[in-house]
Backbone as CSV, one residue per row, in Angstrom:
resi,resn,N_x,N_y,N_z,CA_x,CA_y,CA_z,C_x,C_y,C_z
1,MET,0.841,-1.206,0.000,0.000,0.000,0.000,0.871,1.250,0.000
2,VAL,1.918,1.250,0.850,2.813,2.395,0.895,3.513,2.571,-0.436
3,LEU,3.911,1.437,-1.066,4.582,1.502,-2.350,3.671,2.073,-3.417
4,SER,2.403,1.644,-3.429,1.463,2.132,-4.451,1.228,3.631,-4.291
5,VAL,1.151,4.115,-3.045,0.970,5.544,-2.817,2.194,6.314,-3.306
6,ALA,3.387,5.791,-3.042,4.611,6.441,-3.494,4.666,6.510,-5.007
7,LEU,4.272,5.436,-5.668,4.252,5.430,-7.133,3.261,6.445,-7.667
8,LEU,2.102,6.543,-7.019,1.076,7.497,-7.438,1.602,8.926,-7.311
9,LEU,2.290,9.230,-6.195,2.832,10.567,-6.006,3.915,10.867,-7.031
10,ALA,4.746,9.881,-7.331,5.790,10.085,-8.333,5.183,10.327,-9.701
11,PHE,4.118,9.617,-10.021,3.440,9.791,-11.307,2.840,11.191,-11.421
12,ALA,2.174,11.648,-10.343,1.587,12.994,-10.353,2.675,14.047,-10.473
13,GLY,3.813,13.818,-9.763,4.903,14.781,-9.850,5.475,14.850,-11.249
14,GLY,5.556,13.693,-11.933,6.048,13.680,-13.298,5.139,14.430,-14.238
15,LEU,3.828,14.317,-14.024,2.877,15.047,-14.858,3.018,16.550,-14.658
16,SER,3.095,16.983,-13.391,3.173,18.411,-13.125,4.461,19.012,-13.661
17,ALA,5.516,18.180,-13.738,6.768,18.694,-14.283,6.638,19.013,-15.762
18,GLN,5.623,18.462,-16.399,5.414,18.715,-17.819,4.520,19.927,-18.068
19,VAL,4.114,20.596,-17.021,3.355,21.839,-17.142,4.202,22.954,-16.540
20,THR,4.515,23.951,-17.319,5.346,25.046,-16.824,4.526,26.323,-16.755
21,VAL,4.848,27.146,-15.766,4.187,28.444,-15.554,5.269,29.504,-15.560
22,GLU,5.077,30.545,-16.353,6.078,31.605,-16.486,5.414,32.968,-16.399
23,VAL,6.025,33.872,-15.652,5.566,35.260,-15.584,6.358,36.081,-16.595
24,LEU,5.640,36.837,-17.425,6.252,37.667,-18.459,5.866,39.126,-18.231
25,MET,6.803,40.027,-18.481,6.531,41.459,-18.404,7.185,42.132,-19.604
26,ASP,6.459,43.024,-20.270,7.003,43.716,-21.427,8.030,44.768,-21.044
27,GLN,8.012,45.210,-19.802,9.005,46.153,-19.306,9.302,45.806,-17.859
28,ASN,10.448,46.258,-17.358,10.823,45.905,-15.980,11.046,47.131,-15.111
29,GLN,10.551,48.278,-15.564,10.674,49.517,-14.799,9.371,50.294,-14.895
30,PHE,8.882,50.773,-13.758,7.608,51.476,-13.722,7.710,52.672,-12.788
31,LEU,6.891,53.676,-13.051,6.757,54.793,-12.138,5.649,54.489,-11.135
32,PRO,5.646,55.134,-9.961,4.527,54.951,-9.032,3.200,55.268,-9.712
33,ASN,2.196,54.423,-9.470,0.843,54.550,-10.021,0.746,54.144,-11.485
34,GLU,1.864,53.732,-12.082,1.791,53.281,-13.468,1.164,51.894,-13.524
35,SER,0.374,51.650,-14.566,-0.148,50.309,-14.794,1.021,49.327,-14.860
36,THR,0.880,48.198,-14.160,1.954,47.207,-14.079,1.452,45.865,-14.602
37,PRO,1.350,45.727,-15.925,0.783,44.503,-16.493,1.745,43.327,-16.425
38,VAL,1.215,42.170,-16.096,1.975,40.923,-16.124,1.180,39.901,-16.930
39,LYS,1.920,38.998,-17.556,1.300,37.888,-18.271,1.736,36.588,-17.620
40,VAL,0.826,35.647,-17.548,1.145,34.321,-17.027,0.937,33.329,-18.171
41,ARG,2.014,32.661,-18.540,1.952,31.699,-19.651,2.011,30.281,-19.111
42,ILE,1.063,29.463,-19.550,0.996,28.049,-19.167,1.343,27.223,-20.403
43,VAL,2.361,26.373,-20.289,2.750,25.471,-21.377,2.423,24.053,-20.935
44,ASN,1.579,23.366,-21.710,1.086,22.045,-21.341,1.735,20.972,-22.203
45,ASN,2.695,20.270,-21.644,3.320,19.132,-22.321,3.053,17.832,-21.561
46,SER,1.932,17.786,-20.831,1.630,16.633,-19.985,0.982,15.488,-20.744
47,GLY,0.489,15.763,-21.967,-0.254,14.732,-22.689,-1.711,14.684,-22.299
48,GLN,-2.139,15.523,-21.373,-3.528,15.582,-20.934,-4.078,16.996,-21.151
49,THR,-5.387,17.094,-21.250,-6.044,18.400,-21.337,-6.211,18.967,-19.937
50,LEU,-5.782,20.206,-19.754,-5.965,20.888,-18.474,-7.278,21.650,-18.508
51,ARG,-8.098,21.466,-17.490,-9.413,22.103,-17.428,-9.476,23.055,-16.237
52,PHE,-9.893,24.284,-16.529,-10.040,25.297,-15.495,-11.486,25.779,-15.506
53,GLY,-12.131,25.697,-14.342,-13.541,26.049,-14.258,-13.777,27.369,-13.569
54,ALA,-14.734,27.357,-12.615,-15.097,28.589,-11.908,-14.185,28.866,-10.713
55,GLU,-13.263,27.952,-10.429,-12.400,28.112,-9.258,-11.378,29.227,-9.481
56,ASP,-10.786,29.712,-8.391,-9.692,30.678,-8.481,-8.419,29.891,-8.774
57,TRP,-8.051,29.793,-10.039,-6.983,28.890,-10.466,-5.617,29.569,-10.569
58,VAL,-5.567,30.906,-10.555,-4.276,31.585,-10.611,-4.213,32.636,-9.502
59,SER,-3.082,32.728,-8.834,-2.882,33.729,-7.789,-1.482,34.311,-7.930
60,TYR,-1.299,35.491,-7.355,-0.029,36.201,-7.468,0.514,36.490,-6.079
61,SER,1.831,36.595,-5.997,2.495,37.013,-4.761,3.549,38.039,-5.129
62,VAL,3.525,39.183,-4.443,4.463,40.264,-4.722,5.264,40.544,-3.461
63,GLU,6.583,40.617,-3.623,7.479,40.893,-2.498,8.330,42.110,-2.808
64,ALA,8.608,42.903,-1.776,9.523,44.027,-1.895,10.924,43.562,-1.512
65,ALA,11.890,44.483,-1.558,13.267,44.135,-1.204,13.324,43.573,0.206
66,GLY,14.166,42.557,0.387,14.289,41.936,1.698,13.243,40.878,1.961
67,GLY,12.441,40.539,0.946,11.428,39.504,1.115,10.164,39.959,1.816
68,LEU,9.966,41.271,1.958,8.758,41.776,2.609,7.539,41.560,1.711
69,ILE,6.497,40.995,2.257,5.270,40.754,1.495,4.547,42.070,1.272
70,VAL,4.185,42.351,0.033,3.509,43.600,-0.314,2.016,43.473,-0.008
71,LEU,1.452,44.533,0.567,0.040,44.541,0.930,-0.840,44.357,-0.307
72,LYS,-1.755,43.417,-0.228,-2.703,43.178,-1.308,-3.921,44.072,-1.112
73,THR,-4.284,44.822,-2.159,-5.388,45.778,-2.054,-6.603,45.386,-2.883
74,GLY,-6.504,44.300,-3.640,-7.627,43.861,-4.469,-7.296,42.538,-5.130
75,ASP,-8.274,41.988,-5.832,-8.099,40.706,-6.518,-7.975,40.931,-8.019
76,ALA,-6.988,40.295,-8.635,-6.823,40.399,-10.082,-7.882,39.559,-10.775
77,PRO,-8.529,40.079,-11.821,-9.524,39.290,-12.544,-8.863,38.135,-13.281
78,MET,-9.617,37.081,-13.529,-9.089,35.926,-14.261,-10.176,35.309,-15.125
79,ALA,-9.754,34.638,-16.184,-10.694,33.948,-17.064,-11.135,32.641,-16.404
80,HIS,-12.310,32.169,-16.785,-12.842,30.922,-16.249,-13.401,30.058,-17.375
81,ASP,-13.569,28.759,-17.053,-14.212,27.802,-17.952,-13.518,27.732,-19.312
82,PHE,-12.289,27.236,-19.300,-11.553,27.041,-20.543,-10.647,25.828,-20.377
83,GLU,-10.096,25.369,-21.492,-9.202,24.223,-21.501,-7.898,24.571,-22.203
84,VAL,-6.830,23.912,-21.773,-5.547,23.993,-22.460,-5.176,22.564,-22.845
85,ARG,-5.302,22.262,-24.127,-5.049,20.901,-24.587,-3.551,20.595,-24.603
86,ALA,-3.234,19.316,-24.722,-1.844,18.880,-24.760,-1.104,19.559,-25.904
87,ALA,0.134,19.938,-25.656,1.011,20.596,-26.637,0.559,22.011,-26.960
88,GLU,-0.306,22.586,-26.133,-0.721,23.970,-26.318,-0.157,24.839,-25.195
89,MET,-0.132,26.148,-25.476,0.181,27.091,-24.412,-0.868,28.189,-24.430
90,ALA,-1.145,28.734,-23.273,-2.156,29.780,-23.144,-1.619,30.869,-22.233
91,THR,-2.097,32.082,-22.458,-1.604,33.228,-21.696,-2.762,34.047,-21.148
92,THR,-2.690,34.356,-19.872,-3.635,35.282,-19.255,-2.840,36.490,-18.764
93,GLN,-3.522,37.590,-18.512,-2.809,38.776,-18.064,-3.605,39.510,-16.994
94,ALA,-2.891,40.301,-16.225,-3.512,41.078,-15.144,-2.671,42.316,-14.907
95,ASP,-3.256,43.286,-14.231,-2.557,44.512,-13.851,-2.346,44.481,-12.343
96,LEU,-1.086,44.506,-11.927,-0.782,44.435,-10.496,-1.066,45.738,-9.766
97,ALA,-1.024,46.874,-10.482,-1.116,48.179,-9.829,-2.377,48.348,-8.968
98,PRO,-3.581,47.976,-9.457,-4.768,48.154,-8.606,-4.875,47.128,-7.483
99,CYS,-4.027,46.081,-7.515,-4.198,44.954,-6.592,-3.150,44.891,-5.490
100,TYR,-2.036,45.637,-5.666,-0.962,45.593,-4.676,-0.413,46.998,-4.455
101,ASP,0.053,47.257,-3.244,0.610,48.562,-2.902,2.076,48.604,-3.340
102,ILE,2.291,48.943,-4.620,3.646,48.966,-5.162,3.993,50.390,-5.615
103,THR,3.597,51.376,-4.816,3.851,52.780,-5.153,5.172,53.296,-4.592
104,THR,5.778,52.570,-3.647,7.056,53.000,-3.079,8.204,52.584,-3.991
105,PRO,9.085,53.515,-4.375,10.216,53.140,-5.243,11.048,52.028,-4.617
106,GLY,11.504,51.103,-5.459,12.319,49.987,-4.996,12.199,48.819,-5.947
107,ARG,12.863,47.719,-5.602,12.816,46.501,-6.418,11.783,45.539,-5.853
108,TYR,11.026,44.927,-6.761,9.970,43.986,-6.389,10.137,42.692,-7.181
109,THR,9.537,41.624,-6.659,9.456,40.365,-7.396,8.013,39.888,-7.363
110,VAL,7.587,39.270,-8.451,6.238,38.716,-8.536,6.337,37.266,-8.987
111,THR,5.549,36.411,-8.363,5.417,35.023,-8.781,3.946,34.719,-8.992
112,ALA,3.668,33.763,-9.842,2.296,33.330,-10.108,2.178,31.847,-9.792
113,THR,1.081,31.474,-9.180,0.811,30.071,-8.858,-0.468,29.632,-9.560
114,VAL,-0.380,28.567,-10.329,-1.525,28.019,-11.054,-1.941,26.717,-10.384
115,ARG,-3.193,26.635,-10.011,-3.720,25.433,-9.373,-4.469,24.592,-10.403
116,ILE,-4.086,23.309,-10.505,-4.755,22.357,-11.403,-5.668,21.499,-10.539
117,LYS,-6.940,21.796,-10.594,-7.916,21.180,-9.690,-7.974,19.666,-9.862
118,ASP,-7.939,19.188,-11.112,-8.077,17.749,-11.356,-6.918,16.963,-10.766
119,TRP,-5.763,17.575,-10.656,-4.603,16.886,-10.092,-4.427,17.183,-8.611
120,ASP,-5.178,18.155,-8.091,-5.009,18.629,-6.723,-3.557,19.058,-6.485
121,LYS,-3.015,19.799,-7.469,-1.642,20.253,-7.380,-1.551,21.716,-7.815
122,SER,-0.509,22.402,-7.339,-0.248,23.785,-7.721,1.172,23.898,-8.262
123,ILE,1.340,24.751,-9.252,2.646,24.960,-9.877,2.959,26.448,-9.796
124,THR,4.128,26.778,-9.257,4.520,28.172,-9.066,5.638,28.541,-10.027
125,SER,5.545,29.727,-10.583,6.548,30.215,-11.531,7.823,30.623,-10.815
126,ALA,8.863,30.822,-11.585,10.069,31.459,-11.058,9.754,32.930,-10.811
127,PRO,10.412,33.579,-9.855,10.126,34.995,-9.585,10.580,35.883,-10.741
128,LYS,9.790,36.918,-10.997,10.118,37.914,-12.017,10.365,39.234,-11.314
129,LYS,11.511,39.884,-11.597,11.880,41.117,-10.923,11.450,42.330,-11.749
130,PHE,11.069,43.397,-11.026,10.802,44.685,-11.669,11.083,45.790,-10.666
131,ASP,11.239,47.018,-11.190,11.590,48.159,-10.351,10.531,49.248,-10.447
132,VAL,10.287,49.911,-9.337,9.468,51.125,-9.299,10.427,52.275,-9.003
133,VAL,10.464,53.266,-9.900,11.439,54.359,-9.798,10.700,55.692,-9.700
134,PRO,11.286,56.694,-9.021,10.588,57.975,-8.823,10.521,58.829,-10.073
135,GLY,11.574,58.846,-10.891,11.574,59.672,-12.098,11.903,61.134,-11.807
136,THR,12.399,61.839,-12.847,12.724,63.261,-12.760,11.784,64.042,-13.663
137,ARG,11.178,65.094,-13.124,10.213,65.870,-13.895,10.940,66.755,-14.909
138,LEU,10.501,66.675,-16.177,11.082,67.477,-17.251,10.215,68.660,-17.644
139,TRP,8.897,68.468,-17.578,7.990,69.487,-18.131,6.600,69.214,-17.584
140,GLU,5.797,70.270,-17.475,4.404,70.118,-17.058,3.587,71.269,-17.620
141,GLN,2.304,71.032,-17.822,1.411,72.097,-18.282,-0.028,71.739,-17.937
142,GLU,-0.730,72.689,-17.338,-2.152,72.515,-17.083,-2.947,72.819,-18.356
143,PHE,-4.116,72.210,-18.458,-4.980,72.443,-19.616,-6.426,72.184,-19.220
144,GLY,-7.328,72.776,-19.973,-8.743,72.544,-19.758,-9.244,71.419,-20.645
145,VAL,-10.035,70.534,-20.078,-10.584,69.417,-20.849,-11.693,69.939,-21.753
146,PRO,-11.616,69.695,-23.066,-12.670,70.175,-23.979,-14.030,69.636,-23.587
147,GLN,-15.052,70.446,-23.773,-16.410,70.043,-23.462,-17.333,70.433,-24.603
148,SER,-18.545,69.934,-24.556,-19.497,70.182,-25.634,-19.897,71.663,-25.658
149,PRO,-20.303,72.169,-26.838,-20.680,73.584,-26.953,-21.846,73.978,-26.058
150,THR,-22.674,72.996,-25.686,-23.839,73.296,-24.846,-23.508,73.302,-23.363
151,ASN,-22.302,72.875,-23.017,-21.891,72.847,-21.619,-21.187,74.159,-21.291
152,HIS,-21.803,74.959,-20.443,-21.266,76.277,-20.114,-20.624,76.330,-18.726
153,ASN,-20.417,75.163,-18.124,-19.742,75.117,-16.831,-18.238,75.316,-17.023
154,PRO,-17.532,75.743,-16.001,-16.065,75.871,-16.103,-15.456,74.520,-16.452
155,PRO,-14.477,74.493,-17.355,-13.887,73.214,-17.759,-13.080,72.575,-16.637
156,GLU,-13.025,71.254,-16.660,-12.156,70.528,-15.730,-10.702,70.812,-16.105
157,VAL,-9.876,71.055,-15.103,-8.465,71.343,-15.339,-7.636,70.106,-14.988
158,ARG,-6.788,69.699,-15.931,-5.881,68.584,-15.716,-4.449,69.046,-15.994
159,LYS,-3.497,68.146,-15.779,-2.095,68.507,-15.982,-1.363,67.393,-16.723
160,TYR,-0.641,67.792,-17.767,0.298,66.901,-18.442,1.654,67.021,-17.752
161,ILE,2.302,65.890,-17.503,3.632,65.872,-16.894,4.505,64.890,-17.673
162,LEU,5.719,65.297,-18.001,6.712,64.408,-18.597,7.821,64.177,-17.584
163,GLN,8.188,62.911,-17.404,9.248,62.539,-16.476,10.227,61.604,-17.166
164,GLN,11.429,61.549,-16.659,12.397,60.592,-17.178,13.025,59.833,-16.028
165,ALA,13.432,58.610,-16.320,14.094,57.771,-15.326,15.148,56.948,-16.049
166,THR,16.234,56.639,-15.348,17.343,55.900,-15.944,17.528,54.584,-15.215
167,LEU,17.606,53.500,-16.006,17.865,52.177,-15.457,18.744,51.427,-16.445
168,SER,19.811,50.792,-15.919,20.757,50.057,-16.769,21.299,50.947,-17.881
169,ARG,21.594,52.196,-17.531,22.224,53.162,-18.430,21.334,53.594,-19.591
170,HIS,20.046,53.256,-19.539,19.109,53.696,-20.561,18.131,54.697,-19.944
171,THR,17.932,55.824,-20.626,17.020,56.851,-20.146,15.652,56.654,-20.787
172,GLN,14.616,56.574,-19.967,13.261,56.330,-20.440,12.401,57.563,-20.184
173,LEU,11.495,57.829,-21.109,10.588,58.971,-21.009,9.196,58.477,-20.636
174,TYR,8.601,59.111,-19.615,7.292,58.705,-19.110,6.296,59.852,-19.221
175,PHE,5.032,59.448,-19.355,3.925,60.400,-19.387,3.069,60.203,-18.144
176,ARG,2.653,61.311,-17.544,1.735,61.260,-16.404,0.624,62.278,-16.619
177,LEU,-0.612,61.875,-16.372,-1.777,62.759,-16.432,-2.399,62.795,-15.047
178,THR,-2.574,64.011,-14.498,-3.130,64.156,-13.165,-4.238,65.201,-13.168
179,ASN,-4.911,65.325,-12.030,-5.794,66.463,-11.847,-4.932,67.697,-11.587
180,ALA,-5.555,68.863,-11.485,-4.786,70.106,-11.383,-3.873,70.122,-10.164
181,GLY,-4.326,69.573,-9.047,-3.529,69.593,-7.821,-2.585,68.424,-7.670
182,GLU,-2.574,67.519,-8.657,-1.724,66.323,-8.658,-2.047,65.358,-7.522
183,SER,-3.228,65.473,-6.938,-3.608,64.544,-5.878,-4.111,63.215,-6.443
184,GLN,-4.386,63.178,-7.732,-4.889,61.966,-8.369,-4.169,61.751,-9.700
185,SER,-3.543,60.594,-9.856,-2.917,60.229,-11.123,-3.942,59.490,-11.969
186,LEU,-4.261,60.057,-13.126,-5.274,59.467,-14.002,-4.674,58.444,-14.964
187,ARG,-3.480,58.711,-15.466,-2.772,57.780,-16.343,-1.274,57.972,-16.159
188,VAL,-0.541,56.875,-16.143,0.917,56.911,-16.130,1.404,55.788,-17.033
189,PHE,2.266,56.109,-17.991,2.800,55.040,-18.827,4.133,55.448,-19.446
190,LEU,4.889,54.430,-19.866,6.177,54.620,-20.524,5.938,55.026,-21.971
191,ILE,6.558,56.126,-22.396,6.466,56.545,-23.798,7.535,55.841,-24.618
192,GLY,8.787,55.857,-24.145,9.848,55.183,-24.875,11.213,55.641,-24.425
193,GLN,12.233,55.062,-25.040,13.611,55.417,-24.707,13.976,56.745,-25.350
194,ILE,14.731,57.552,-24.623,15.144,58.865,-25.096,16.639,59.017,-24.851
195,ILE,17.356,59.641,-25.784,18.781,59.838,-25.566,18.979,60.971,-24.563
196,SER,20.065,60.895,-23.820,20.255,61.795,-22.686,20.374,63.259,-23.093
197,PHE,20.885,63.531,-24.299,21.059,64.925,-24.710,19.899,65.433,-25.571
198,SER,18.814,64.665,-25.632,17.655,65.094,-26.413,16.973,66.292,-25.756
199,ASP,16.470,67.176,-26.578,15.711,68.329,-26.108,14.282,68.178,-26.623
200,PRO,13.416,67.472,-25.901,12.077,67.188,-26.412,11.296,68.463,-26.728
201,GLN,10.468,68.379,-27.760,9.594,69.484,-28.134,8.169,69.117,-27.737
202,MET,7.502,69.989,-26.997,6.146,69.747,-26.523,5.239,70.908,-26.925
203,ARG,4.056,70.593,-27.403,3.055,71.595,-27.730,1.672,71.028,-27.378
204,VAL,0.810,71.879,-26.859,-0.579,71.500,-26.598,-1.438,72.239,-27.606
205,ASP,-2.247,71.501,-28.371,-3.003,72.128,-29.449,-4.347,72.671,-28.958
206,GLN,-5.146,73.169,-29.898,-6.418,73.801,-29.571,-7.441,72.817,-29.028
207,ASP,-7.220,71.503,-29.226,-8.106,70.477,-28.661,-7.539,69.889,-27.382
208,SER,-6.523,70.545,-26.839,-5.855,70.125,-25.602,-5.121,68.793,-25.741
209,LYS,-4.771,68.399,-26.949,-3.940,67.214,-27.155,-2.468,67.610,-27.044
210,LEU,-1.684,66.712,-26.446,-0.255,66.941,-26.286,0.491,66.351,-27.470
211,HIS,1.308,67.169,-28.135,2.173,66.721,-29.222,3.605,66.705,-28.694
212,LEU,4.292,65.594,-28.901,5.630,65.414,-28.352,6.556,64.850,-29.421
213,LEU,7.717,65.478,-29.608,8.733,65.010,-30.545,10.056,64.925,-29.793
214,TYR,10.685,63.746,-29.816,11.926,63.560,-29.080,12.828,62.574,-29.820
215,GLN,14.114,62.578,-29.494,15.085,61.699,-30.126,15.219,60.390,-29.362
216,THR,15.135,59.280,-30.110,15.351,57.963,-29.515,16.785,57.491,-29.722
217,THR,17.407,57.893,-30.837,18.835,57.676,-31.092,19.359,58.942,-31.764
218,ALA,20.619,58.921,-32.171,21.222,60.126,-32.737,20.508,60.620,-33.984
219,HIS,19.927,59.702,-34.786,19.313,60.094,-36.055,17.846,59.676,-36.172
220,VAL,17.259,59.218,-35.076,15.871,58.747,-35.112,15.057,59.540,-34.091
221,TYR,13.860,59.967,-34.525,12.954,60.755,-33.699,11.609,60.037,-33.598
222,SER,10.964,60.213,-32.476,9.623,59.666,-32.274,8.638,60.802,-32.041
223,TYR,7.515,60.724,-32.727,6.459,61.739,-32.602,5.226,61.057,-32.032
224,THR,4.696,61.598,-30.938,3.509,61.024,-30.311,2.496,62.122,-30.030
225,VAL,1.225,61.733,-30.065,0.123,62.625,-29.717,-0.721,61.916,-28.670
226,ILE,-1.017,62.608,-27.581,-1.786,62.044,-26.473,-2.986,62.941,-26.218
227,ASN,-4.173,62.338,-26.102,-5.390,63.137,-25.911,-5.616,63.462,-24.433
228,PRO,-6.588,64.328,-24.112,-6.797,64.757,-22.716,-7.170,63.642,-21.752
229,ASP,-7.551,62.447,-22.268,-7.829,61.308,-21.401,-6.594,60.443,-21.186
230,GLY,-5.444,60.906,-21.706,-4.217,60.150,-21.521,-4.067,58.980,-22.457
231,GLU,-4.763,59.017,-23.595,-4.685,57.924,-24.568,-3.720,58.288,-25.685
232,LEU,-2.825,57.375,-26.007,-1.869,57.575,-27.094,-2.595,57.362,-28.415
233,VAL,-2.742,58.410,-29.215,-3.539,58.314,-30.443,-2.676,58.344,-31.703
234,VAL,-1.458,58.874,-31.608,-0.552,58.902,-32.759,0.848,58.553,-32.283
235,ARG,1.520,57.671,-33.056,2.939,57.400,-32.824,3.594,57.188,-34.179
236,GLN,4.593,57.998,-34.489,5.268,57.932,-35.778,6.774,58.041,-35.566
237,THR,7.529,57.535,-36.528,8.987,57.562,-36.469,9.522,58.397,-37.626
238,TYR,10.524,59.236,-37.330,11.153,60.085,-38.338,12.664,59.916,-38.270
239,PHE,13.304,59.997,-39.453,14.763,59.981,-39.542,15.275,61.387,-39.842
240,TYR,16.490,61.636,-39.396,17.171,62.869,-39.810,17.517,62.725,-41.293
241,ALA,17.108,63.693,-42.117,17.382,63.668,-43.549,17.556,65.106,-44.025
242,ASN,18.810,65.528,-44.179,19.160,66.901,-44.556,18.853,67.908,-43.450
243,SER,17.791,67.670,-42.721,17.446,68.525,-41.592,16.763,67.672,-40.534
244,SER,16.763,68.157,-39.318,16.103,67.416,-38.249,14.614,67.749,-38.230
245,PRO,13.754,66.776,-37.919,12.324,67.061,-37.822,12.029,67.962,-36.628
246,HIS,10.983,68.776,-36.738,10.582,69.626,-35.620,9.088,69.919,-35.729
247,LEU,8.489,70.340,-34.624,7.067,70.642,-34.598,6.824,72.040,-35.150
248,LYS,5.738,72.159,-35.919,5.369,73.454,-36.491,3.885,73.702,-36.235
249,VAL,3.564,74.925,-35.836,2.174,75.329,-35.602,1.775,76.293,-36.716
250,ASP,0.675,75.973,-37.449,0.250,76.849,-38.538,-0.671,77.943,-38.010
251,ALA,-1.161,78.773,-38.907,-1.979,79.923,-38.515,-3.288,79.506,-37.858
252,ALA,-3.771,78.307,-38.205,-5.027,77.822,-37.627,-4.814,77.098,-36.306
253,GLY,-3.557,76.992,-35.874,-3.281,76.318,-34.608,-3.035,74.831,-34.732
254,ASN,-2.988,74.311,-35.961,-2.717,72.890,-36.170,-1.225,72.612,-36.023
255,ILE,-0.888,71.484,-35.422,0.498,71.113,-35.166,0.876,69.920,-36.027
256,SER,2.036,69.998,-36.662,2.508,68.911,-37.509,4.026,68.829,-37.405
257,VAL,4.578,67.737,-37.965,6.022,67.544,-38.006,6.525,67.965,-39.379
258,VAL,7.529,68.814,-39.415,8.155,69.214,-40.676,9.643,68.896,-40.582
259,GLY,10.256,68.648,-41.762,11.653,68.268,-41.795,11.820,66.786,-41.553
260,GLY,13.021,66.277,-41.792,13.278,64.858,-41.619,12.539,64.018,-42.647
261,ALA,12.494,62.718,-42.434,11.814,61.791,-43.346,11.029,60.785,-42.534
262,ARG,9.760,60.615,-42.855,8.888,59.663,-42.150,9.318,58.228,-42.469
263,HIS,9.326,57.383,-41.446,9.652,55.968,-41.594,8.489,55.142,-41.060
264,MET,7.937,54.248,-41.894,6.845,53.380,-41.466,7.399,52.299,-40.543
265,ALA,6.888,52.227,-39.329,7.405,51.285,-38.329,6.303,50.348,-37.843
266,ASP,6.722,49.237,-37.229,5.763,48.238,-36.751,4.896,48.758,-35.608
267,ASN,5.395,49.747,-34.856,4.640,50.240,-33.705,3.887,51.533,-34.000
268,ASP,3.709,51.865,-35.272,2.971,53.072,-35.639,1.539,53.040,-35.104
269,LEU,1.057,54.210,-34.735,-0.356,54.407,-34.408,-0.863,55.603,-35.194
270,PRO,-1.961,55.427,-35.950,-2.620,54.163,-36.288,-1.657,53.229,-37.022
271,PRO,-1.889,51.900,-36.969,-0.951,50.942,-37.559,-0.789,51.155,-39.057
272,THR,0.442,50.990,-39.544,0.712,51.069,-40.978,1.186,49.739,-41.528
273,ARG,1.378,48.750,-40.633,1.783,47.409,-41.055,0.895,46.386,-40.383
274,LYS,0.751,45.200,-40.996,-0.056,44.142,-40.428,0.674,43.490,-39.268
275,SER,-0.097,43.110,-38.240,0.486,42.435,-37.090,0.910,41.024,-37.468
276,ILE,1.944,40.502,-36.779,2.410,39.135,-36.996,1.665,38.211,-36.052
277,LEU,1.059,37.150,-36.590,0.298,36.209,-35.793,1.223,35.235,-35.072
278,THR,0.845,34.785,-33.873,1.615,33.788,-33.136,0.696,32.628,-32.787
279,ASN,1.311,31.535,-32.311,0.523,30.356,-31.942,0.134,30.380,-30.471
280,ASP,0.367,31.468,-29.786,-0.010,31.593,-28.390,-1.512,31.857,-28.302
281,ILE,-2.196,31.154,-27.390,-3.646,31.263,-27.271,-3.965,32.226,-26.132
282,PRO,-4.477,33.422,-26.406,-4.857,34.329,-25.316,-6.124,33.826,-24.644
283,LEU,-6.148,33.860,-23.334,-7.347,33.422,-22.612,-8.409,34.514,-22.703
284,PRO,-9.673,34.155,-22.532,-10.742,35.159,-22.583,-10.518,36.247,-21.551
285,VAL,-10.869,37.480,-21.895,-10.763,38.575,-20.959,-11.889,38.474,-19.959
286,PRO,-11.593,38.491,-18.646,-12.656,38.342,-17.640,-13.657,39.489,-17.717
């Protein structure tokens, strides 16, 4: 009887070894209050179909430096009622920012644990490290949020803020949108890498959209437009060609890029190239 139980445990352990769980992050540096998305990828090489129902099948653990457990402030949403067949992989994602108190600058680690109900076993990923950095303020400007012509109330006042932070010798440019008093951060996100000697050009147009032109390398420039809700609506790439690109405001108040040469890139917004398909199966959005 003892031998049969030992064999059963060894068999279950062998099966679980064929299922791997990995935490993925598209970036490893964030500002306080910035969305902190993580992906959890499940690779099933067990030869069996994995079934996940209404149970809480994935959980996260976040630690600060020194192994201190970070306070949990909410539950991350998860997909339910799906299967991962043999030789397939599936990916779910969540935002850690609303669920954990990770606003203090420092280094953090996150792990994900996937519970397989049919096996009565749990599999935990290797820890994934990321940093929360304070950033240096480069520029700020208050603006009024556009409203309908029939609305005669005073406009809501918000503030655009640009910050930069350096990690591993790379300087990154960040965008922050707050209320006028900066007591509430409405949006925070990474815009992109910027060279240290770049002199970014910023203009706010008649619709209160922020236009930003900055250098990513010695001869490459990035142009972005962000609306008053903090949404990135335009992203374009320009090369230095006889002259450097720069922002120009016409008599009607319209802002455009003049000089340089436009380059069609994979990350353009709106897209100018077709996306590349992968065999990764995204799980349903909860």
